[in-house]
PLY file of the C-alpha trace (Angstrom):
ply
format ascii 1.0
element vertex 77
property float x
property float y
property float z
element edge 76
property int vertex1
property int vertex2
end_header
15.85 -0.27 2.55
13.09 1.89 0.83
10.22 3.41 3.01
7.41 1.00 2.32
4.18 2.50 3.66
1.24 0.98 0.97
1.08 -2.38 -0.78
2.07 -0.12 -3.74
5.33 0.64 -2.38
6.10 -2.89 -1.60
5.30 -3.53 -5.57
7.67 -0.87 -6.73
10.37 -1.78 -4.44
10.24 -5.55 -5.98
9.95 -4.53 -9.52
12.64 -1.96 -9.29
14.98 -4.57 -8.26
13.57 -7.36 -10.34
13.73 -5.02 -13.44
11.08 -6.90 -15.60
7.37 -7.57 -15.36
6.24 -10.20 -13.12
3.12 -11.84 -12.23
0.86 -10.87 -9.29
1.33 -14.56 -7.29
5.20 -14.06 -7.98
5.12 -10.33 -6.59
2.85 -11.43 -3.53
4.99 -14.55 -2.76
8.66 -12.33 -3.04
7.21 -9.64 -0.69
6.30 -12.23 1.64
9.72 -13.68 1.35
11.28 -10.41 1.85
9.17 -9.46 4.82
8.22 -6.12 3.12
4.40 -6.97 2.87
1.99 -9.81 3.35
-0.81 -9.88 0.63
-2.36 -12.32 -1.47
-2.18 -12.71 -5.32
-5.66 -11.13 -5.78
-4.95 -8.26 -3.37
-1.88 -7.35 -5.26
-3.56 -7.78 -8.66
-6.73 -5.60 -7.48
-4.19 -2.94 -6.07
-2.14 -2.51 -9.12
-5.21 -3.07 -11.67
-7.03 -0.20 -9.50
-3.95 2.06 -9.40
-3.62 1.65 -13.46
-7.04 2.34 -14.03
-7.41 5.35 -11.67
-3.97 6.96 -12.83
-3.67 5.78 -16.50
-0.58 7.31 -17.93
0.58 8.64 -14.62
0.27 5.34 -12.88
3.87 3.76 -11.87
2.31 0.52 -13.13
1.46 -0.89 -16.28
-0.03 -4.45 -17.40
2.33 -6.27 -19.42
0.16 -9.12 -20.20
-2.69 -11.08 -18.71
-1.12 -11.21 -15.08
2.09 -9.61 -15.70
2.68 -6.13 -13.93
5.71 -3.89 -14.48
6.86 -0.30 -13.79
6.01 1.89 -16.71
9.56 3.59 -16.72
11.15 0.15 -17.35
8.77 -1.16 -19.73
8.94 2.13 -22.24
12.75 1.77 -22.23
0 1
1 2
2 3
3 4
4 5
5 6
6 7
7 8
8 9
9 10
10 11
11 12
12 13
13 14
14 15
15 16
16 17
17 18
18 19
19 20
20 21
21 22
22 23
23 24
24 25
25 26
26 27
27 28
28 29
29 30
30 31
31 32
32 33
33 34
34 35
35 36
36 37
37 38
38 39
39 40
40 41
41 42
42 43
43 44
44 45
45 46
46 47
47 48
48 49
49 50
50 51
51 52
52 53
53 54
54 55
55 56
56 57
57 58
58 59
59 60
60 61
61 62
62 63
63 64
64 65
65 66
66 67
67 68
68 69
69 70
70 71
71 72
72 73
73 74
74 75
75 76
């Protein structure tokens, strides 16, 4: 399993294995189910939105709809 130290690491891990954009609520649910990270939907959304806003084009994540997030590398393929 990947080295997961932050909420964003957990999001990246799940999205890498899922392969498509997902909602913040789905990500929170799967991360808890996989025992990767425990976070509410609002914390997941806030972390992803903050990372996208702060890092812009260099963020690993991209918003793919109202409440859908994906990996930039997968969304650009």
